[in-house]
N, C-alpha and C positions, 0 to 999 in steps of 0.2 A: 276605658274598658281594653286591658294588657294584651298587647300585640298577642301574647302565646297563651292566652287562657282558652283551653276547648270546651269551653262550656258558653264563651262567650262565644267561640265562633259556630255552637249549635245554636244559640238564638240569633244569629246575625242569618244564617242556612249555608255558613261556608262548611258546615262538615254536616252528612246526615245520619238522624237519628230515626227510632222508631217511637216518634210520638205518639204520645195517649192523650193528652189534655195540653188544652192551651191558653191562656187569660191573657188581659191586656199586661198583666203583669208579672207572670209565670210561664214555665215551662213545665211539664212533666215528660218523661222518656224513661225509656227501660234501659237495666244495668247491662252494659257489655259484659259483663262478669256477675252473671248473677248467685247468689247468696241463699236465693230460697226459689219457689216456683215461678212468684211474681216477687217483683225486686224494681220499684221504680223510684226514679232520683223527678223530685219538683225542686227546681231552679227559680230565682227571681230573674227577671230579665236585664235588671240590673248587678252590676258587679259588685261584689263586697263579698272578700276574698273568706271569711267565717261568720260563724253566727254572732260570735262578741261585735263584731262590725254593722250589725242589726241592733242592738242595742238605739235606743231610741228612737228606731225607726217601725214603733207600735205597727203602722197600719202596713208595713211590709211583710215583716214578719207575724203578722195576721193573716197577709193572704197567701204565702207560705203553707203556714198551717192547714188553713181551710181546703188547699188543694190537696193537701193529704188527705184528709177527709173524703174530698172525692173522686180523688184516684182508688182509695179503697173500695168503696162503695161502685165505683164503674168496674173494678174486679171481680165484684162480688165476694170481696172479702167482709167474714163477720170480724175475726180476729186477724189483727196486723199487729205491727210494730212500726213506729217511726223514731229513726234515728239520727243525730247530727255526731260529726266527727270533727273535732274543732283541733286543730293542730295536726304536726305529723305525728307526737308520739301518739295520737288518739286514733290515727290509722289514715288522716284525710291527705289523700295525695292527688286532687284538684284542687284549688284553693279559689275556689266559688262558692260562696256556701250554698249545700243543696241538706233538702234532706231525703234520708232513705227510705221508703215504704216498704216492708218485707212481708211475706206473707203467704200462703198455701201449704205451710205446714207447722208445725208446732215448734213453738220457739223455747225454748229452754237458756235459763238462767241462772250463774253465769250462763256466758256461749259457748261451744265446743260440744 
């Protein structure tokens, strides 16, 4: 775990977060800068910088994706978007892989 990883500090309990679900492999918490009425991040407890680092770790990737569905159901979302930003040019600002679960309003594509 990198010493400066914000999400690792949340997993360790060193920084508080509005946690909505936890499993032995994942933590899900509300985004502090929500882009939709429901905006929850699902992260693995293990540190992996981005989605590319989960290649070959299908069990962990499945755990993260399964939690996105559980989070959406727990929030009562019938429609929702799951988004991974990979790399700074794609908008990733915390380099600990995380899935955004967004819902509670119409999602247009392209965004904007």
